[in-house]
N, C-alpha and C positions, 0 to 999 in steps of 0.2 A: 502495499501499500504506500503512494504519496503520503505521508504524514507531513505536519507544516508544526511548526511549537513559537505560537506568539509570546512574545515581550520580556522573553528571556535577558535581560540585559544589562548582566555583565557576566553572558557565555557560561554558566555557570553551570546545568545539564549534562556537555558533556562529558567533566570530571564528576560523575558521580555511577554510586554500584548502578543505581536502579537503569542507567542510561541504555544499558545493554540488554534489554528486556527489548531495544528496536532494532535490534539486530535484525538483517530480512528484510529491512520494511527502506524508501526512499525517504530523507530524513535531512527535513531544510528546519533550520532555527533562525527565528528571526530576534535582535539582538535588539533593535530600537523600537520604537514604539510607534504607529499610528494611527491617525482620529477620524482623518478621510476615510469615506465610505468606498471612494470609487479608486481610489489609489491597494487600500486594504485588500480589497476585489480581488485587486490586478493582480496581484502577492497572491493571492490562494485561490486563483480561476482551477490550475489544475492540482489541490486538494484533494486525494478521496476523505483523512478525516486530521480535522485540526487539532492543539489540546490547549486549550486555556492554561495563561497561567494567572487564578482566578481569578479576579472580576479586573484586573487590567486592558480589557477588553471587552464591548457592548458589544454582542451579536443580538445584530438587528434586523429584523423585513425588510430592511432596505439594502444588507449584506447576502441577509445570503439570497434572493431573490437576483444574484447577480454570480452568484455561488453552485451551476446546476452537474458540479462534479463531485462536488461536498453531499457522505455517507456519511460521514461520525462529527459527533461533539465529544471530546472526554474528557471531564475535570473532576476536581474534587471539591465534596462543599458545595452550599447552594448556589443557586443560581438565577439575584434578582437583575441580573446582568441578560441575565440570555433572554427570547422571545421564543419561550415554549410554544405555542401557537404555531408561531412564523415554521419553526424547525419541522412540527406535523406538515403540517398546508407543504412546506418544501420537503417529505420526504426524508429529512437527515435527523437522524437517532440521537440521543442526544442521554452521555453516560457519562452519571458522576456518582465518586459513593458520599452519601454519607453520613455525619457520625451515629452514631446510633449507643441509647445507652449501654453501661456498662465495659462502651469504648474506653479509647486512652483519650486522654484529652490534651491540646496542642501545647505542651507547655516550654516551646518558643514564648511562646506572647505571655503564659504564665510567669513565668522569668526574666520577660521585658516591661512588663505591670512592675516587678519589680523594683524591675534596672528604674526607676521613674518615680516610684512613692520614693527611693531615698533619696534619688537625685531633689526630689522635692522638697525634704523634710533636712533634709543636712544640706541644703542646697548648693548641691556638688556642682553643677559649671556654673554657679554665680561665683565660690568661692576658687575654679584653676581662675576663671578669666581674671581675677586678681591679686589670683598669685601670678601669676604671668606680667601682671601689669605693671611686675614690682611692688605689690602696695597690702603680702601678705593674708590676713583675714577681712573678709569684709560683711560678714554680721554674726550674725547663733543662730544653729538650725535645732529641730527639736528631735527628741527619741523616740520610739515607736513601742521598746517598754511600759504596757501600762496604759495604752489610750487604744482609740475603738475603730475597727475597720469595721466599716457598711458594702459589702458587697450586693451590687443590684445583679442580679441574676443566677439561679442556682445550678445552676450546668454543672460541665465536667470546668470548661478553663477559672473558674471564678472557686469551685472545690480546691484546686491546684494550689491558688490562689489564698485561701486560706489553711490549708497546712501550714503554710509558709509565715503568717501571719500571724500562730498559734507560737508556731518557733520561736518568734521573734516575742512573745508573752502580749499581744493586741488582745485586747475583746473581741470576739466578730461576729458582729450583727449582718441579716440579711433580707431584701425586700425583693418583690419580685412582680409576677399574675397572684391570684389568688393559688392556682396550683401551684407554680415552683415552693410557696411561702407553705402550702401546706406540708410540700419534700422533706421543707426543711428544715422543719418541726417535727415530724417524722424522721429527720436524720438524729433528729436531738441537738440543733442548733436554738441559735436562740435569736426569736422573728422580733419587733416594735410592735407596739400593740396601732402602730401608725403609721402614711406614709412620710407627715410631719414628724414625725418620732423618730424614725430611722434615720432625715438627715437632718436634723437639726442636734442628733446625740455624735454623729460621726467623726472623727478627727479627720478619716479619710474616706471618699468615696471612688470606690473602680466600678467603675460599668464592665457590665459582662450578658452582653443579649446579643441576639439577632439581630441584623435589621431586616426587618420583615413590616406590611404597611401597621400592621396593628401596636409598633414600637421603633418610627417613624415617628422624634420628634415625646418622646415618651418623659422624657426631661424638662422639664420648665424651670425657665426664672423662675415664679415663684419655688419653686423643689429647689432651686442654684436661693436664691432667697432666704431661706427656710436655712440654711448651714448655716455654721458656727464662721465669722469671720477671720479666723482663722485655722479653718478647714483647705485641703489641697482635694483635689476632683482629680483623678483617672481616668480617663479612656484610650482602650488601647481597642476598643471593641469597632466600631462604627461613626463617624460623624452622626449622620444622624439621625440618632438618638437622640441628642438635645436638639431640641427646637434653636431654628436658623435666626441666632444672631445672641439668642439666649446667653452661650458663653464669654460672649465679648464683652457685652454691659453685664455681665455677672463681676468683672476682670475691672473694668472700667467704675463700678461701682463699690469697687473690695467688698463685693458679697461678703465672697471667699478670696483668701489669697495669697492660693495658689493652681494652676489647672498645669497638667502635668500627660499628653498628650500623643498620640500615635497615627493618629485620622483627623483626615481634614472635607470644608466637603469636598474643595478639588483638588481631585490628585492628577499625576501628581500634581503637588504645591511648589511654581513656580518662579514665582514673584514677592522676588525677594522683600515687596513695599507692602506686602501685606499689615493690616493690621493689625489681626490676630496674631500672625505667626510671629512678631515683633514685638510683641506686645512683652514689658518690660516683668512678666509674674508669666509667661508661659513658658514653659517649656518644651519643648515638642520633637517628635522624633518623625524620619517618613518613609510612616506607615512600613516599620520594620521588625512587626510582632511574633512573623513567621519565618521573614529572614535569616533562617540556618541551610546550612548546609543539611544538619542528620533534617530540621523536618521537611521540606524540598527530597530527599533521597526519599522521605516516606508521601509521600506524597504524592508526587512526580512515577512511586514507581504505581499505587493505587490507577494513573491514571494513564499507565500504560498498558498498564494489563488489563486494563478493557479493550486500547488497542485488538493486543493479541488475540483477546474473548471476540473480537466481535471479527478479525480474521479466518477465525477456526468457525465461525457461526453460530459458536454461544455466546450471546453479548451476555453483561453480567454490569447489576445495577443503573438498568433502561428508567429514565424519567419516564419517558411516551410511549410506551412497548406498542401502541398499537401500530406505531407501524412500517415493524419490524418484518418481516418478509427474512422469512427461511430458505 
């Protein structure tokens, strides 16, 4: 099969053990990002299968209608960037391995979450900048032990973050959907009596939710205003979980002391003058929560397995199985 892989910006996949799974296929790896549909369609015109790099490229109806040779899209995880109905209409099979209960969390994202929490609480980026400027110390940070870690979303990543929080001696509490709160309570975890109490009593609030229509904008300016003025908000999930403009407004009005985020409304964010990015009390990383060689090997190993299963006539993890014809 002619397999095209999009958006491998640092040409990493060829260096990983999982890449050997594509032996026997004609593989093209694209290491830059293209937004313009006509240009993208020209690149992919001969592709039998396309492997997506998370949500970096949107697969729209306009694109699919220009790819008559395309038979398969293979990826891992949720797929808000893929027009599934357009896949059906154009007879393109979408295969995506979804995380399921009992599986393993994305430890890379959990680890980065702690990198951001520690950076915010101990002022690590600011202290480094001060040191390199010859000014030695620039302020006084805060310890984690004895403080309260509020986790919004009782999923696998949140639970991995909670384990570390407890090891640091933090009190851990949870919020989320009614079903999520029920699971947290059943697991013996602490859930405050109200949403307001959760935000008001957390020293650190970390978001661990999928971005779906029901969760878009779920964190409101009112929630941020309820937080302590010396609290930290951490987001390594999706920027769209926070209502548009709410985070910048909360920082500008001193409703929260610091925000530490790995995700932005526009990605890739290349505007060095962006107001949120340049805020003095924002620590930001460029959506690297999943960007480790270990995580890539795991995720793309699954995507490449789906390529081979399709080629063998036994597709795995079909999202639109109704279009499959043996």
